[in-house]
N, CA, C and O of each residue as an XYZ file, in Angstrom:
524
protein
N       6.844     -5.333     24.923
C       7.175     -4.007     24.431
C       6.426     -3.744     23.126
O       6.325     -4.619     22.266
N       5.904     -2.526     22.997
C       5.122     -2.170     21.813
C       6.019     -1.964     20.601
O       7.143     -1.474     20.713
N       5.494     -2.353     19.432
C       6.202     -2.143     18.179
C       6.188     -0.653     17.844
O       5.171      0.021     18.007
N       7.337     -0.145     17.370
C       7.418      1.246     16.917
C       7.338      1.249     15.396
O       8.068      0.517     14.727
N       6.449      2.076     14.857
C       6.234      2.136     13.415
C       6.512      3.551     12.922
O       6.001      4.525     13.475
N       7.332      3.650     11.873
C       7.655      4.941     11.267
C       6.709      5.160     10.087
O       6.665      4.363      9.149
N       5.955      6.255     10.155
C       4.914      6.533      9.167
C       5.097      7.942      8.615
O       5.523      8.854      9.325
N       4.763      8.104      7.322
C       4.766      9.429      6.694
C       3.347      9.771      6.263
O       2.545      8.887      5.962
N       3.047     11.073      6.239
C       1.744     11.546      5.779
C       1.955     12.794      4.932
O       2.875     13.579      5.164
N       1.073     12.957      3.939
C       1.192     14.085      3.009
C       0.209     15.182      3.356
O      -0.980     14.938      3.558
N       0.732     16.394      3.423
C      -0.117     17.573      3.522
C      -0.093     18.187      2.127
O       0.872     18.834      1.723
N      -1.194     17.960      1.401
C      -1.306     18.402      0.009
C      -2.285     19.567     -0.036
O      -3.432     19.446      0.393
N      -1.819     20.692     -0.559
C      -2.666     21.875     -0.643
C      -3.001     22.135     -2.111
O      -2.153     21.981     -2.990
N      -4.251     22.531     -2.365
C      -4.628     22.853     -3.736
C      -4.523     24.370     -3.959
O      -4.120     25.107     -3.059
N      -4.879     24.817     -5.135
C      -4.773     26.228     -5.476
C      -5.734     27.135     -4.723
O      -5.584     28.356     -4.754
N      -6.718     26.554     -4.048
C      -7.695     27.334     -3.280
C      -7.350     27.379     -1.793
O      -8.211     27.673     -0.964
N      -6.101     27.091     -1.458
C      -5.658     27.053     -0.057
C      -6.432     26.034      0.773
O      -6.679     26.242      1.961
N      -6.810     24.931      0.130
C      -7.479     23.847      0.838
C      -6.517     22.665      0.954
O      -5.661     22.454      0.095
N      -6.676     21.904      2.032
C      -5.793     20.771      2.322
C      -6.570     19.469      2.173
O      -7.726     19.372      2.584
N      -5.915     18.463      1.577
C      -6.567     17.177      1.348
C      -6.638     16.372      2.647
O      -5.628     16.136      3.308
N      -7.864     15.958      2.992
C      -8.119     15.147      4.178
C      -8.715     13.817      3.705
O      -9.508     13.785      2.763
N      -8.330     12.731      4.361
C      -8.778     11.397      3.959
C      -9.485     10.696      5.114
O      -8.978     10.660      6.235
N     -10.668     10.136      4.825
C     -11.441      9.420      5.833
C     -11.073      7.941      5.805
O     -11.212      7.277      4.778
N     -10.603      7.433      6.939
C     -10.227      6.019      7.034
C     -11.470      5.153      6.851
O     -12.530      5.455      7.398
N     -11.335      4.083      6.083
C     -12.478      3.211      5.792
C     -12.817      2.354      7.018
O     -11.995      2.196      7.920
N     -14.039      1.803      7.038
C     -14.444      0.941      8.161
C     -13.544     -0.280      8.341
O     -13.487     -0.842      9.435
N     -12.829     -0.706      7.271
C     -11.946     -1.876      7.363
C     -10.586     -1.546      7.973
O      -9.848     -2.454      8.353
N     -10.245     -0.267      8.071
C      -8.927      0.135      8.571
C      -8.924      0.198     10.100
O      -9.974      0.277     10.739
N      -7.733      0.162     10.660
C      -7.572      0.460     12.081
C      -7.986      1.925     12.244
O      -7.764      2.721     11.331
N      -8.569      2.296     13.359
C      -9.109      3.642     13.574
C     -10.123      4.002     12.476
O      -9.967      5.014     11.792
N     -11.158      3.170     12.312
C     -12.127      3.401     11.246
C     -12.872      4.722     11.415
O     -13.102      5.184     12.532
N     -13.242      5.316     10.289
C     -14.055      6.534     10.250
C     -13.424      7.727     10.952
O     -14.131      8.620     11.420
N     -12.114      7.745     11.026
C     -11.400      8.920     11.524
C     -10.652      9.527     10.338
O     -10.303      8.827      9.388
N     -10.415     10.812     10.403
C      -9.737     11.521      9.322
C      -8.236     11.507      9.550
O      -7.759     11.455     10.683
N      -7.506     11.554      8.447
C      -6.055     11.564      8.523
C      -5.501     12.270      7.287
O      -6.219     12.531      6.322
N      -4.212     12.568      7.347
C      -3.496     12.979      6.152
C      -3.006     11.675      5.530
O      -2.425     10.844      6.226
N      -3.231     11.483      4.229
C      -2.892     10.193      3.611
C      -1.400      9.900      3.635
O      -0.574     10.811      3.593
N      -1.068      8.622      3.702
C       0.327      8.202      3.729
C       0.428      6.758      4.160
O      -0.498      5.972      3.955
N       1.559      6.407      4.762
C       1.744      5.028      5.200
C       3.131      4.781      5.746
O       3.888      5.716      6.007
N       3.455      3.517      5.914
C       4.719      3.113      6.537
C       5.922      3.390      5.634
O       5.858      3.259      4.412
N       7.013      3.777      6.283
C       8.289      3.957      5.591
C       8.937      2.579      5.489
O       9.084      1.881      6.492
N       9.323      2.192      4.276
C       9.950      0.894      4.081
C      11.455      0.977      4.315
O      12.053      2.049      4.221
N      12.051     -0.159      4.619
C      13.488     -0.259      4.875
C      14.282      0.389      3.744
O      14.062      0.081      2.572
N      15.207      1.290      4.093
C      16.079      1.921      3.112
C      15.479      3.104      2.372
O      16.154      3.723      1.549
N      14.220      3.428      2.650
C      13.560      4.549      1.981
C      13.780      5.851      2.744
O      13.816      5.858      3.974
N      13.926      6.944      2.012
C      13.939      8.261      2.653
C      12.486      8.657      2.908
O      11.572      8.045      2.356
N      12.270      9.665      3.733
C      10.910     10.150      4.001
C      10.255     10.629      2.705
O       9.082     10.357      2.450
N      11.040     11.352      1.887
C      10.512     11.873      0.619
C      10.106     10.738     -0.327
O       9.041     10.787     -0.942
N      10.952      9.726     -0.437
C      10.635      8.577     -1.295
C       9.392      7.848     -0.788
O       8.535      7.443     -1.574
N       9.305      7.689      0.518
C       8.183      6.956      1.115
C       6.857      7.654      0.845
O       5.888      7.000      0.460
N       6.796      8.960      1.037
C       5.507      9.643      0.857
C       5.115      9.685     -0.616
O       3.936      9.555     -0.945
N       6.079      9.862     -1.494
C       5.756      9.885     -2.927
C       5.233      8.519     -3.376
O       4.292      8.449     -4.168
N       5.832      7.439     -2.880
C       5.370      6.078     -3.204
C       3.983      5.821     -2.622
O       3.089      5.339     -3.317
N       3.812      6.145     -1.347
C       2.534      5.889     -0.674
C       1.373      6.611     -1.362
O       0.304      6.028     -1.542
N       1.573      7.864     -1.742
C       0.494      8.624     -2.380
C       0.169      8.037     -3.748
O      -0.998      7.970     -4.136
N       1.187      7.616     -4.472
C       0.944      6.974     -5.783
C       0.105      5.696     -5.583
O      -0.824      5.440     -6.349
N       0.433      4.896     -4.554
C      -0.294      3.648     -4.284
C      -1.706      3.915     -3.771
O      -2.662      3.295     -4.238
N      -1.843      4.833     -2.814
C      -3.125      5.067     -2.141
C      -4.088      5.945     -2.919
O      -5.285      5.664     -2.971
N      -3.573      7.007     -3.526
C      -4.444      8.021     -4.138
C      -4.378      8.051     -5.655
O      -5.082      8.834     -6.293
N      -3.521      7.188     -6.248
C      -3.404      7.084     -7.716
C      -3.068      8.424     -8.383
O      -3.590      8.746     -9.451
N      -2.189      9.198     -7.736
C      -1.708     10.451     -8.310
C      -0.250     10.637     -7.871
O       0.261      9.875     -7.050
N       0.407     11.651     -8.424
C       1.812     11.889     -8.102
C       1.981     13.188     -7.340
O       1.412     14.220     -7.698
N       2.777     13.117     -6.281
C       3.138     14.324     -5.527
C       4.656     14.439     -5.473
O       5.380     13.458     -5.646
N       5.110     15.640     -5.232
C       6.530     15.914     -4.979
C       6.621     16.367     -3.537
O       5.987     17.348     -3.148
N       7.409     15.654     -2.737
C       7.608     16.039     -1.341
C       8.474     17.289     -1.298
O       9.516     17.356     -1.950
N       8.033     18.283     -0.522
C       8.748     19.555     -0.436
C       9.581     19.621      0.850
O      10.811     19.622      0.804
N       8.896     19.675      1.990
C       9.569     19.840      3.284
C       8.881     19.035      4.369
O       7.682     18.766      4.288
N       9.640     18.649      5.387
C       9.045     18.073      6.587
C       8.324     19.208      7.300
O       8.898     20.274      7.522
N       7.068     18.977      7.656
C       6.252     19.998      8.310
C       6.112     19.739      9.808
O       6.198     20.663     10.616
N       5.898     18.479     10.170
C       5.620     18.149     11.566
C       6.087     16.725     11.817
O       5.985     15.862     10.945
N       6.597     16.489     13.010
C       7.025     15.153     13.394
C       6.605     14.940     14.836
O       6.993     15.707     15.716
N       5.815     13.905     15.086
C       5.454     13.611     16.466
C       5.274     12.109     16.647
O       5.116     11.365     15.679
N       5.301     11.687     17.888
C       5.131     10.276     18.221
C       3.883     10.141     19.071
O       3.677     10.884     20.030
N       3.053      9.173     18.696
C       1.815      8.929     19.441
C       1.757      7.452     19.837
O       1.974      6.564     19.013
N       1.466      7.215     21.095
C       1.374      5.843     21.598
C      -0.083      5.396     21.591
O      -0.924      5.957     22.295
N      -0.363      4.387     20.792
C      -1.689      3.772     20.748
C      -1.691      2.569     21.680
O      -0.682      2.268     22.319
N      -2.820      1.889     21.756
C      -2.947      0.740     22.653
C      -1.925     -0.355     22.343
O      -1.338     -0.936     23.256
N      -1.710     -0.638     21.032
C      -0.843     -1.760     20.671
C       0.475     -1.364     20.016
O       1.412     -2.162     19.996
N       0.565     -0.152     19.480
C       1.792      0.273     18.794
C       2.133      1.723     19.130
O       1.312      2.475     19.654
N       3.369      2.084     18.811
C       3.823      3.471     18.925
C       4.105      3.953     17.508
O       4.907      3.358     16.787
N       3.439      5.037     17.115
C       3.586      5.567     15.767
C       4.399      6.856     15.787
O       4.057      7.818     16.474
N       5.492      6.850     15.010
C       6.246      8.093     14.774
C       5.761      8.597     13.421
O       6.063      8.008     12.383
N       4.997      9.705     13.443
C       4.385     10.248     12.235
C       5.118     11.511     11.793
O       5.202     12.489     12.535
N       5.644     11.472     10.574
C       6.273     12.640      9.968
C       5.375     13.126      8.839
O       5.145     12.405      7.868
N       4.871     14.346      8.968
C       4.031     14.941      7.927
C       4.915     15.803      7.034
O       5.705     16.619      7.509
N       4.760     15.598      5.729
C       5.526     16.374      4.761
C       4.577     17.196      3.901
O       3.541     16.706      3.453
N       4.943     18.445      3.680
C       4.179     19.251      2.728
C       4.539     18.739      1.348
O       5.712     18.541      1.031
N       3.514     18.527      0.525
C       3.699     17.964     -0.807
C       2.937     18.779     -1.837
O       1.925     19.414     -1.540
N       3.455     18.741     -3.058
C       2.804     19.429     -4.170
C       2.268     18.371     -5.119
O       2.984     17.441     -5.493
N       0.996     18.516     -5.510
C       0.390     17.611     -6.481
C       0.991     17.932     -7.845
O       0.885     19.064     -8.316
N       1.621     16.948     -8.484
C       2.281     17.201     -9.766
C       1.601     16.517    -10.949
O       1.777     16.939    -12.092
N       0.818     15.453    -10.682
C       0.148     14.787    -11.789
C      -1.045     13.989    -11.275
O      -0.953     13.286    -10.269
N      -2.161     14.111    -11.980
C      -3.346     13.335    -11.638
C      -4.222     14.020    -10.604
O      -3.921     15.114    -10.125
N      -5.313     13.344    -10.276
C      -6.268     13.810     -9.275
C      -6.384     12.734     -8.213
O      -6.568     11.563     -8.547
N      -6.279     13.103     -6.929
C      -6.382     12.096     -5.864
C      -7.707     11.331     -5.936
O      -8.771     11.920     -6.128
N      -7.619     10.009     -5.779
C      -8.777      9.117     -5.821
C      -8.849      8.360     -4.497
O      -7.836      7.859     -4.009
N     -10.046      8.278     -3.918
C     -10.239      7.534     -2.668
C     -10.298      6.049     -2.984
O     -11.382      5.491     -3.158
N      -9.130      5.401     -3.060
C      -9.056      3.980     -3.380
C      -9.135      3.154     -2.097
O      -9.947      2.233     -1.997
N      -8.291      3.483     -1.117
C      -8.287      2.765      0.162
C      -9.153      3.453      1.208
O      -9.629      2.813      2.147
N      -9.357      4.754      1.046
C     -10.139      5.536      2.009
C     -11.616      5.573      1.607
O     -11.960      5.319      0.452
N     -12.483      5.891      2.573
C     -13.913      6.007      2.287
C     -14.219      7.279      1.512
O     -15.121      7.311      0.675
N     -13.447      8.337      1.803
C     -13.766      9.634      1.217
C     -12.538     10.533      1.276
O     -11.709     10.410      2.178
N     -12.430     11.439      0.306
C     -11.421     12.498      0.322
C     -12.160     13.826      0.355
O     -13.237     13.969     -0.225
N     -11.567     14.792      1.040
C     -12.210     16.087      1.200
C     -11.148     17.181      1.184
O     -10.127     17.068      1.862
N     -11.388     18.242      0.406
C     -10.515     19.416      0.425
C     -11.123     20.405      1.411
O     -12.293     20.770      1.289
N     -10.331     20.838      2.386
C     -10.857     21.689      3.455
C      -9.911     22.844      3.751
O      -8.692     22.677      3.751
N     -10.485     24.015      4.001
C      -9.683     25.181      4.395
C      -9.100     24.933      5.786
O      -9.681     24.216      6.600
N      -7.938     25.543      6.040
C      -7.256     25.365      7.336
C      -8.163     25.639      8.527
O      -8.172     24.876      9.493
N      -8.921     26.723      8.461
C      -9.727     27.092      9.631
C     -10.908     26.153      9.866
O     -11.597     26.273     10.878
N     -11.151     25.215      8.939
C     -12.207     24.221      9.136
C     -11.667     22.833      9.491
O     -12.444     21.907      9.724
N     -10.346     22.688      9.533
C      -9.757     21.368      9.802
C     -10.209     20.784     11.138
O     -10.399     19.573     11.255
N     -10.382     21.637     12.143
C     -10.744     21.116     13.469
C     -12.211     20.696     13.563
O     -12.665     20.289     14.632
N     -12.959     20.789     12.456
C     -14.352     20.328     12.456
C     -14.437     18.814     12.254
O     -15.500     18.219     12.433
N     -13.305     18.190     11.876
C     -13.282     16.746     11.635
C     -12.780     15.984     12.856
O     -12.090     16.544     13.707
N     -13.134     14.697     12.935
C     -12.639     13.822     14.010
C     -11.369     13.149     13.497
O     -11.435     12.188     12.729
N     -10.218     13.654     13.921
C      -8.910     13.219     13.414
C      -8.368     12.020     14.182
O      -8.642     11.852     15.370
N      -7.597     11.191     13.488
C      -6.833     10.122     14.146
C      -5.870     10.813     15.109
O      -5.286     11.837     14.756
N      -5.695     10.282     16.304
C      -4.884     10.951     17.317
C      -3.483     11.377     16.870
O      -3.028     12.455     17.254
N      -2.796     10.570     16.078
C      -1.437     10.915     15.658
C      -1.409     12.142     14.741
O      -0.384     12.817     14.651
N      -2.519     12.438     14.060
C      -2.581     13.564     13.121
C      -2.937     14.889     13.794
O      -2.746     15.949     13.198
N      -3.446     14.848     15.016
C      -3.951     16.050     15.695
C      -2.876     17.132     15.825
O      -3.164     18.312     15.624
N      -1.668     16.753     16.151
C      -0.568     17.710     16.319
C      -0.344     18.523     15.029
O      -0.193     19.744     15.085
N      -0.325     17.855     13.888
C      -0.129     18.526     12.606
C      -1.316     19.421     12.272
O      -1.133     20.513     11.736
N      -2.539     18.969     12.585
C      -3.740     19.766     12.340
C      -3.640     21.086     13.108
O      -3.891     22.155     12.552
N      -3.274     21.005     14.382
C      -3.148     22.222     15.198
C      -2.106     23.173     14.631
O      -2.314     24.386     14.620
N      -0.995     22.638     14.165
C       0.071     23.454     13.595
C      -0.387     24.114     12.285
O      -0.054     25.270     12.023
N      -1.146     23.385     11.470
C      -1.658     23.944     10.219
C      -2.638     25.093     10.495
O      -2.615     26.108      9.797
N      -3.484     24.938     11.495
C      -4.447     25.976     11.837
C      -3.716     27.237     12.290
O      -4.156     28.348     11.991
N      -2.611     27.078     13.004
C      -1.820     28.224     13.472
C      -1.220     29.009     12.314
O      -0.899     30.188     12.470
N      -1.062     28.373     11.151
C      -0.469     29.031      9.983
C      -1.388     30.071      9.345
O      -0.949     30.869      8.517
N      -2.658     30.059      9.729
C      -3.646     30.958      9.105
C      -3.221     32.399      9.229
O      -3.927     33.293      8.762
């Protein structure tokens, strides 16, 4: 039976109506695919706590989780990922690509120009519909 993993991702928008996209590094699973930054929810953590911690660790900045935006489950070859995307507000610092190869701010209508990790596709489609 495949392991089920609970993951959170941040949808961070800047003042220019652009959304932060992160390119997975060659060392990561699903290398060179784009994703919304985030990570695994730890035991006893709320979704809001998890995303705020993950962004501080991964991007070296602080966000405030606002609302759950999208929740979907995607089955990969070896694991099942339950991905909850939360809309977040950048409250301190500037995102830094520490674990990722690259960070990119992109307008909603250009999001589908990137090659997204499969679990993130559902949220990307929903964001584009918001235009």
